[in-house]
Each structure stands twice: as C-alpha cells, then as structure tokens.
NUTORGU-956102 format. One record per residue (C-alpha): residue number from 1; residue in one letter; x, y, z. Coordinates in nm, 2 decimals. Layout:
k | r | X | Y | Z
NUM | A | X | Y | Z
...
END
This chain:
k | r | X | Y | Z
1 | M | -1.42 | -1.73 | 6.99
2 | S | -1.15 | -1.61 | 6.76
3 | A | -1.00 | -1.82 | 6.49
4 | A | -0.67 | -1.99 | 6.55
5 | F | -0.38 | -1.85 | 6.34
6 | K | -0.03 | -1.71 | 6.37
7 | V | 0.13 | -1.44 | 6.16
8 | E | 0.50 | -1.41 | 6.08
9 | L | 0.64 | -1.07 | 5.97
10 | R | 0.98 | -1.10 | 5.81
11 | R | 1.19 | -0.81 | 5.68
12 | V | 1.43 | -0.90 | 5.40
13 | R | 1.69 | -0.71 | 5.21
14 | M | 1.79 | -0.84 | 4.86
15 | P | 2.03 | -0.70 | 4.61
16 | L | 1.89 | -0.62 | 4.27
17 | A | 2.07 | -0.74 | 3.96
18 | G | 2.13 | -0.38 | 3.87
19 | E | 2.03 | -0.02 | 3.95
20 | F | 1.67 | 0.07 | 3.85
21 | R | 1.60 | 0.43 | 3.78
22 | T | 1.26 | 0.61 | 3.73
23 | S | 1.15 | 0.97 | 3.75
24 | R | 1.08 | 0.91 | 4.12
25 | G | 1.43 | 0.78 | 4.21
26 | S | 1.66 | 0.48 | 4.19
27 | E | 1.74 | 0.17 | 4.39
28 | S | 1.99 | -0.11 | 4.38
29 | V | 1.88 | -0.30 | 4.69
30 | R | 1.52 | -0.41 | 4.75
31 | E | 1.40 | -0.40 | 5.11
32 | M | 1.06 | -0.55 | 5.18
33 | L | 0.82 | -0.70 | 5.43
34 | L | 0.70 | -1.06 | 5.39
35 | V | 0.38 | -1.18 | 5.56
36 | R | 0.32 | -1.55 | 5.65
37 | W | -0.03 | -1.66 | 5.76
38 | V | -0.02 | -1.99 | 5.94
39 | T | -0.32 | -2.20 | 6.05
40 | D | -0.36 | -2.55 | 6.18
41 | N | -0.38 | -2.70 | 5.82
42 | S | -0.21 | -2.45 | 5.59
43 | E | 0.01 | -2.15 | 5.55
44 | G | 0.03 | -1.87 | 5.29
45 | W | 0.29 | -1.61 | 5.19
46 | A | 0.27 | -1.26 | 5.05
47 | E | 0.49 | -0.96 | 5.02
48 | C | 0.42 | -0.60 | 5.10
49 | A | 0.51 | -0.35 | 4.82
50 | A | 0.60 | -0.07 | 5.06
51 | D | 0.95 | 0.08 | 5.03
52 | A | 1.17 | 0.17 | 5.32
53 | E | 1.09 | 0.53 | 5.25
54 | P | 0.77 | 0.68 | 5.11
55 | V | 0.91 | 0.77 | 4.77
56 | Y | 0.67 | 0.59 | 4.53
57 | F | 0.39 | 0.49 | 4.77
58 | P | 0.26 | 0.70 | 5.06
59 | E | 0.30 | 0.40 | 5.29
60 | R | 0.65 | 0.30 | 5.41
61 | L | 0.77 | -0.04 | 5.52
62 | E | 0.78 | 0.03 | 5.89
63 | S | 0.43 | 0.20 | 5.89
64 | A | 0.29 | -0.11 | 5.71
65 | R | 0.45 | -0.34 | 5.96
66 | L | 0.31 | -0.15 | 6.25
67 | L | -0.04 | -0.13 | 6.10
68 | I | -0.04 | -0.51 | 6.04
69 | A | 0.09 | -0.59 | 6.38
70 | E | -0.10 | -0.34 | 6.60
71 | V | -0.43 | -0.29 | 6.40
72 | L | -0.51 | -0.54 | 6.13
73 | V | -0.41 | -0.86 | 6.30
74 | P | -0.59 | -0.77 | 6.63
75 | L | -0.89 | -0.67 | 6.42
76 | L | -0.90 | -1.01 | 6.24
77 | A | -0.84 | -1.20 | 6.57
78 | K | -1.19 | -1.09 | 6.68
79 | I | -1.36 | -1.27 | 6.39
80 | P | -1.47 | -1.63 | 6.46
81 | T | -1.40 | -1.76 | 6.11
82 | I | -1.15 | -1.59 | 5.88
83 | D | -1.13 | -1.62 | 5.51
84 | A | -0.98 | -1.38 | 5.25
85 | A | -1.32 | -1.24 | 5.15
86 | G | -1.41 | -1.18 | 5.52
87 | A | -1.08 | -1.02 | 5.59
88 | H | -1.12 | -0.80 | 5.29
89 | V | -1.45 | -0.67 | 5.43
90 | A | -1.33 | -0.64 | 5.78
91 | M | -1.02 | -0.44 | 5.69
92 | K | -1.23 | -0.18 | 5.51
93 | R | -1.31 | -0.04 | 5.86
94 | V | -0.95 | 0.09 | 5.86
95 | P | -0.91 | 0.38 | 5.62
96 | G | -0.63 | 0.39 | 5.36
97 | N | -0.32 | 0.17 | 5.39
98 | P | -0.38 | -0.05 | 5.09
99 | L | -0.03 | -0.20 | 5.08
100 | A | -0.05 | -0.33 | 5.43
101 | K | -0.40 | -0.47 | 5.37
102 | A | -0.30 | -0.62 | 5.04
103 | A | -0.01 | -0.81 | 5.20
104 | L | -0.22 | -0.95 | 5.48
105 | E | -0.52 | -1.04 | 5.27
106 | S | -0.30 | -1.20 | 5.00
107 | A | -0.13 | -1.42 | 5.26
108 | I | -0.47 | -1.53 | 5.40
109 | L | -0.59 | -1.61 | 5.04
110 | D | -0.28 | -1.81 | 4.96
111 | A | -0.32 | -2.02 | 5.28
112 | E | -0.70 | -2.07 | 5.22
113 | L | -0.65 | -2.19 | 4.86
114 | R | -0.36 | -2.42 | 4.95
115 | A | -0.58 | -2.57 | 5.22
116 | H | -0.84 | -2.65 | 4.95
117 | G | -0.59 | -2.75 | 4.69
118 | M | -0.71 | -2.48 | 4.45
119 | S | -0.50 | -2.24 | 4.24
120 | M | -0.55 | -1.87 | 4.26
121 | K | -0.60 | -1.87 | 3.89
122 | S | -0.91 | -2.10 | 3.93
123 | Y | -1.04 | -1.90 | 4.22
124 | L | -1.02 | -1.56 | 4.04
125 | G | -1.16 | -1.70 | 3.72
126 | G | -0.85 | -1.71 | 3.50
127 | S | -0.78 | -1.96 | 3.23
128 | R | -0.45 | -1.88 | 3.05
129 | E | -0.15 | -2.11 | 3.10
130 | K | 0.10 | -1.86 | 2.96
131 | I | 0.11 | -1.48 | 3.01
132 | R | 0.24 | -1.24 | 2.76
133 | V | 0.49 | -1.02 | 2.94
134 | G | 0.69 | -0.71 | 2.88
135 | V | 0.99 | -0.55 | 3.04
136 | S | 1.03 | -0.21 | 3.20
137 | V | 1.35 | -0.02 | 3.12
138 | G | 1.47 | 0.24 | 3.36
139 | I | 1.61 | 0.59 | 3.28
140 | C | 1.96 | 0.53 | 3.14
141 | E | 2.29 | 0.73 | 3.14
142 | S | 2.28 | 0.76 | 2.76
143 | L | 2.09 | 0.66 | 2.45
144 | S | 2.35 | 0.41 | 2.36
145 | D | 2.31 | 0.25 | 2.70
146 | L | 1.94 | 0.24 | 2.65
147 | I | 1.97 | 0.08 | 2.31
148 | R | 2.21 | -0.18 | 2.44
149 | Q | 1.97 | -0.27 | 2.72
150 | V | 1.66 | -0.29 | 2.49
151 | E | 1.86 | -0.50 | 2.25
152 | G | 1.93 | -0.75 | 2.52
153 | Y | 1.57 | -0.77 | 2.63
154 | V | 1.44 | -0.81 | 2.27
155 | A | 1.69 | -1.10 | 2.22
156 | E | 1.55 | -1.26 | 2.54
157 | G | 1.21 | -1.26 | 2.38
158 | Y | 1.01 | -0.99 | 2.56
159 | S | 0.70 | -0.91 | 2.37
160 | R | 0.68 | -0.55 | 2.48
161 | V | 0.92 | -0.28 | 2.60
162 | K | 0.83 | 0.00 | 2.84
163 | L | 1.05 | 0.30 | 2.87
164 | K | 1.06 | 0.51 | 3.19
165 | I | 1.05 | 0.88 | 3.09
166 | A | 1.08 | 1.21 | 3.26
167 | P | 1.12 | 1.57 | 3.14
168 | G | 1.44 | 1.58 | 2.93
169 | W | 1.44 | 1.20 | 2.88
170 | D | 1.13 | 1.14 | 2.67
171 | V | 1.11 | 1.21 | 2.30
172 | E | 1.46 | 1.13 | 2.21
173 | P | 1.47 | 0.79 | 2.39
174 | A | 1.14 | 0.69 | 2.22
175 | R | 1.28 | 0.81 | 1.88
176 | A | 1.60 | 0.61 | 1.93
177 | I | 1.43 | 0.29 | 2.01
178 | R | 1.18 | 0.32 | 1.72
179 | R | 1.46 | 0.40 | 1.48
180 | E | 1.67 | 0.11 | 1.61
181 | F | 1.41 | -0.16 | 1.64
182 | G | 1.14 | -0.06 | 1.39
183 | E | 0.76 | -0.05 | 1.40
184 | D | 0.71 | -0.41 | 1.49
185 | L | 0.83 | -0.37 | 1.85
186 | L | 0.55 | -0.31 | 2.09
187 | L | 0.66 | 0.01 | 2.27
188 | Q | 0.51 | 0.21 | 2.55
189 | V | 0.63 | 0.48 | 2.79
190 | D | 0.57 | 0.54 | 3.16
191 | A | 0.61 | 0.89 | 3.32
192 | N | 0.53 | 0.81 | 3.68
193 | Q | 0.34 | 1.14 | 3.72
194 | A | 0.64 | 1.35 | 3.60
195 | Y | 0.45 | 1.60 | 3.38
196 | T | 0.18 | 1.86 | 3.41
197 | I | -0.08 | 1.97 | 3.15
198 | A | 0.15 | 2.25 | 3.06
199 | D | 0.38 | 1.98 | 2.90
200 | V | 0.11 | 1.89 | 2.64
201 | S | 0.33 | 2.00 | 2.35
202 | T | 0.61 | 1.76 | 2.45
203 | L | 0.37 | 1.48 | 2.51
204 | R | 0.20 | 1.53 | 2.17
205 | R | 0.54 | 1.47 | 2.01
206 | L | 0.53 | 1.11 | 2.14
207 | D | 0.24 | 1.04 | 1.91
208 | T | 0.49 | 1.01 | 1.63
209 | F | 0.62 | 0.68 | 1.76
210 | D | 0.31 | 0.47 | 1.74
211 | L | 0.31 | 0.38 | 2.11
212 | L | 0.08 | 0.13 | 2.28
213 | L | 0.01 | 0.38 | 2.55
214 | L | 0.14 | 0.67 | 2.76
215 | E | 0.13 | 0.57 | 3.13
216 | Q | 0.04 | 0.81 | 3.41
217 | P | 0.18 | 1.13 | 3.26
218 | L | 0.02 | 1.37 | 3.52
219 | P | -0.02 | 1.36 | 3.90
220 | A | -0.24 | 1.08 | 4.03
221 | E | -0.51 | 1.31 | 4.16
222 | D | -0.54 | 1.51 | 3.83
223 | L | -0.81 | 1.31 | 3.66
224 | C | -0.95 | 1.62 | 3.50
225 | G | -0.60 | 1.69 | 3.35
226 | H | -0.58 | 1.34 | 3.21
227 | A | -0.92 | 1.37 | 3.05
228 | R | -0.82 | 1.70 | 2.89
229 | L | -0.49 | 1.55 | 2.78
230 | A | -0.66 | 1.26 | 2.62
231 | G | -0.83 | 1.51 | 2.38
232 | Y | -0.50 | 1.63 | 2.26
233 | L | -0.32 | 1.30 | 2.21
234 | Q | -0.36 | 1.01 | 1.96
235 | T | -0.17 | 0.78 | 2.20
236 | P | -0.40 | 0.62 | 2.46
237 | I | -0.36 | 0.73 | 2.82
238 | C | -0.31 | 0.45 | 3.07
239 | L | -0.36 | 0.52 | 3.44
240 | D | -0.16 | 0.35 | 3.71
241 | E | -0.10 | 0.56 | 4.03
242 | S | -0.45 | 0.71 | 3.99
243 | I | -0.61 | 0.37 | 4.03
244 | T | -0.64 | 0.29 | 4.40
245 | S | -0.97 | 0.10 | 4.40
246 | C | -1.26 | -0.02 | 4.19
247 | A | -1.44 | 0.31 | 4.27
248 | S | -1.14 | 0.52 | 4.14
249 | A | -1.12 | 0.31 | 3.83
250 | A | -1.49 | 0.37 | 3.76
251 | T | -1.46 | 0.74 | 3.81
252 | A | -1.16 | 0.76 | 3.58
253 | I | -1.34 | 0.57 | 3.31
254 | Q | -1.65 | 0.78 | 3.34
255 | M | -1.45 | 1.10 | 3.31
256 | G | -1.27 | 0.98 | 3.00
257 | A | -0.93 | 1.00 | 3.18
258 | A | -0.82 | 0.64 | 3.10
259 | Q | -0.84 | 0.44 | 2.78
260 | I | -0.63 | 0.16 | 2.94
261 | I | -0.57 | 0.07 | 3.31
262 | N | -0.27 | -0.08 | 3.48
263 | I | -0.38 | -0.29 | 3.77
264 | K | -0.13 | -0.31 | 4.05
265 | P | -0.27 | -0.55 | 4.31
266 | A | -0.07 | -0.40 | 4.60
267 | R | -0.18 | -0.04 | 4.52
268 | V | -0.55 | -0.13 | 4.52
269 | G | -0.55 | -0.34 | 4.84
270 | G | -0.51 | -0.69 | 4.71
271 | Y | -0.62 | -0.95 | 4.45
272 | L | -0.99 | -0.94 | 4.53
273 | E | -1.01 | -0.57 | 4.46
274 | A | -0.79 | -0.62 | 4.15
275 | R | -1.04 | -0.88 | 4.02
276 | A | -1.32 | -0.63 | 4.08
277 | I | -1.14 | -0.37 | 3.87
278 | H | -1.07 | -0.62 | 3.60
279 | D | -1.44 | -0.72 | 3.59
280 | L | -1.54 | -0.35 | 3.57
281 | C | -1.30 | -0.28 | 3.28
282 | L | -1.40 | -0.60 | 3.10
283 | A | -1.76 | -0.48 | 3.11
284 | Q | -1.66 | -0.14 | 2.98
285 | S | -1.42 | -0.27 | 2.71
286 | I | -1.12 | -0.11 | 2.88
287 | P | -0.80 | -0.31 | 2.83
288 | V | -0.60 | -0.39 | 3.14
289 | W | -0.26 | -0.53 | 3.22
290 | C | -0.08 | -0.62 | 3.54
291 | G | 0.18 | -0.39 | 3.68
292 | G | 0.48 | -0.48 | 3.89
293 | V | 0.69 | -0.34 | 4.17
294 | L | 1.02 | -0.55 | 4.15
295 | E | 0.84 | -0.84 | 4.31
296 | T | 1.02 | -1.15 | 4.44
297 | A | 0.90 | -1.50 | 4.34
298 | I | 0.61 | -1.47 | 4.59
299 | G | 0.45 | -1.16 | 4.43
300 | R | 0.55 | -1.27 | 4.08
301 | A | 0.37 | -1.60 | 4.11
302 | A | 0.06 | -1.42 | 4.24
303 | N | 0.06 | -1.16 | 3.96
304 | L | 0.09 | -1.44 | 3.70
305 | Q | -0.22 | -1.60 | 3.84
306 | L | -0.41 | -1.26 | 3.82
307 | A | -0.30 | -1.19 | 3.47
308 | S | -0.46 | -1.52 | 3.35
309 | L | -0.80 | -1.35 | 3.36
310 | P | -0.96 | -1.27 | 3.02
311 | G | -0.94 | -0.89 | 3.04
312 | F | -0.56 | -0.88 | 3.06
313 | T | -0.51 | -0.84 | 2.69
314 | L | -0.19 | -0.63 | 2.69
315 | P | 0.15 | -0.76 | 2.80
316 | S | 0.20 | -0.73 | 3.17
317 | D | 0.50 | -0.61 | 3.37
318 | I | 0.59 | -0.95 | 3.50
319 | S | 0.95 | -1.00 | 3.40
320 | A | 1.17 | -1.30 | 3.42
321 | T | 1.35 | -1.35 | 3.76
322 | K | 1.69 | -1.25 | 3.63
323 | R | 1.56 | -0.90 | 3.52
324 | Y | 1.57 | -0.79 | 3.89
325 | Y | 1.74 | -1.07 | 4.10
326 | T | 2.04 | -1.29 | 4.04
327 | K | 1.89 | -1.52 | 4.31
328 | D | 1.54 | -1.52 | 4.44
329 | I | 1.37 | -1.65 | 4.75
330 | G | 1.15 | -1.88 | 4.54
331 | Q | 1.15 | -2.06 | 4.21
332 | E | 1.29 | -1.88 | 3.90
333 | F | 1.06 | -1.77 | 3.62
334 | H | 1.18 | -1.77 | 3.26
335 | I | 1.07 | -1.61 | 2.93
336 | E | 0.95 | -1.85 | 2.66
337 | S | 0.85 | -1.70 | 2.33
338 | G | 0.75 | -1.37 | 2.50
339 | T | 0.55 | -1.54 | 2.77
340 | I | 0.59 | -1.67 | 3.13
341 | S | 0.40 | -1.98 | 3.24
342 | V | 0.15 | -1.95 | 3.53
343 | P | 0.29 | -2.17 | 3.82
344 | H | 0.10 | -2.49 | 3.89
345 | G | 0.00 | -2.59 | 4.23
346 | P | -0.24 | -2.46 | 4.50
347 | G | -0.25 | -2.10 | 4.60
348 | T | -0.02 | -1.87 | 4.42
349 | G | 0.21 | -2.16 | 4.33
350 | A | 0.51 | -1.99 | 4.48
351 | V | 0.77 | -2.23 | 4.62
352 | I | 0.98 | -2.07 | 4.89
353 | D | 1.36 | -2.13 | 4.92
354 | L | 1.37 | -2.12 | 5.30
355 | D | 1.75 | -2.15 | 5.33
356 | Y | 1.80 | -1.85 | 5.10
357 | L | 1.52 | -1.66 | 5.27
358 | E | 1.70 | -1.70 | 5.60
359 | S | 2.02 | -1.56 | 5.45
360 | V | 1.85 | -1.24 | 5.34
361 | S | 1.63 | -1.19 | 5.64
362 | V | 1.72 | -0.90 | 5.87
363 | E | 1.42 | -0.90 | 6.11
364 | Q | 1.15 | -1.15 | 6.21
365 | E | 0.86 | -1.14 | 6.45
366 | W | 0.56 | -1.37 | 6.53
367 | L | 0.22 | -1.23 | 6.62
368 | M | -0.06 | -1.42 | 6.81
END
C-alpha cells in the first residue's frame, strides 16, 4: 500500500532588487517552481533551481515540473513508506534531472524533520550557529559602477566579494577592486565556464591580485583542461558547474582539477548528496563552500543549514535577503559582522509568508 501524501507545485514570479548579469546572461525577474510535500502530520517546502529557459542549467522550469508530476511523484507513490533517504535512492532509477530530484527530495526532508522536531543542521551533522558569507557581484556597465557596488557591500559587512568575469571583463575589474579596497579584502572571481585553455595567459594575469580562488574558468566537462590549467596558475581553481555528484567530485579531485569545490545542493541532486560531497572533501582536505542561485527564503534557509557543516571553511554565497529581493516569501536574513545566523526551528527553519506567496504565484497544482 502506498504512503499517504499530497504534493503542491506552485510557480511563482518575483522581481529581483536589481538586474544580475553574468557571462551566461542577465535577469531582473526570478521565475521558479516551489514544491510542497504534505503528509498527515507535517509539511515541507523546497524550491527548484531551474530557470524558465535552459541558460545556466540544462533543465528548464517546465521540464522539471513535468518530471516531478508525471515521473517522480508516481514513482514515490509506489513505495509503502517514504522518507528522504528512501526517496533519494528510488529517484536514482531516473537518469539525470538533478534539479527536479533535489526539489522533491528537499521538500520531503523538510517535512520529515519538522515531524520529528529536528533541524536540518542537526540531521546533516552541522554545528555552527553563524555562517560566514560573501556576496556575488555581477558584470557591471563600468569600473566605477563596480567599485560603487562593492563599496556598498563592504559597508554592509560582507566578509568576501566574488566578481563575475568574462573575456574582456576580468583583469581590470580585479585590479580596480584590489587597488580600491586593498589586500585585506577577501576576493575571488567566477567565470561560469567563459574561457578555454587557450586563455591561459589572461588567466595567469589574475595571479597578481592574491585571489582566494578562480571559479570554473573552463567548460564543465573539461576536467583535463582544469588539471592542466592548475599547473600554470598560483590561484587555486574551484569547480562549480563540473560538480554534479559525489562521483564527479571524486574524479575531479583525483585528476587534480579542483583545489576547492563549490557545492550547489540543487545541481548535485539535493542536500543528502551535498553532504556526501562535503564528507568526501573533508576527508581529502579539500575546502568547500555553499553556492547560491538567487534563492528565496526557502532555499536560503536550507543552504544555511548545510553550510554549518565543518568542511565549509570558506565564506558561502548566501547573501542577505535584500541583495536579491526587496520582499521575500519568507523571513528576512540579515548580515551581522560578516555572518548570517542559521535559522532555528525544525526542518530548514524557513517561515513562509503565505499571503505574499499568494500574491506572486502564477500557477498552482495539486498531485495525488
């Protein structure tokens, strides 16, 4: 007999506080899919990281919705007793689609932990109450605009700044920020796969600026190129888009392609796989940090829980609420001395503003 549950899929559209530009494109409105897992004694929420169009991730919002509705939920309905770990194993039968799987698994985990009165931090094995956080600064119209933005974030107390870079917007932005804010500012850059190994001379020039790391300079599948590039650079290479599972992380580490890893829970299929990658990296003395994808309060709360684990030694991309949203669908998160507090309470600790959620919802459906 199948377990009793219901699933709500809700499509929302939320304005960002400002346009966010990377080498892959720009956006000023965030459209996303929320998943709500409801049982007789609890409910849990999660958000799917897929975009409306497959610009950054291979999956798109509508394909993720269809997979959850037509494949994953019917698959789980056949299981007598469902928990997050069981769902994680069951969904491995379906190839690919980590964003859809992560959203559904995360909603199940949130509901399960809320039913037991346990925080995700405790369940995953975390201990920190406060998480050191950094801010990601998109590609700007000018260096003066970049300096102005970074100045504001430094004043707010962010402990690290990450600059998005692309060919033609790389060395000079890094130089300008170093010159303006000095050597004490923790600074890193993120290329989002914008370069090839032929750009090694340009990337070597970034060594001058004492960066924490160079994130994903080459295409995701080019692990050999990243390993070669690491031999030319003093700046540590951090992989992001290349890390899609614990197995891919192990391969990258073994090849010497990654000295640091950015763990994005959505990209790797959820928080259980994210914990496995963390444990692998901790055993290999590879520093990790938690990446972000313009999350709402739902995803932000969950990422803070994950980042409380001991291997997350570098500042994570978990910005304050106002960095991306003037109003959010849950509680606001604020910077305090370069950190954000892990929310208390069971599950992720996210507190949903149902009235505002209704106002930004554009579609809703119930399954089962």
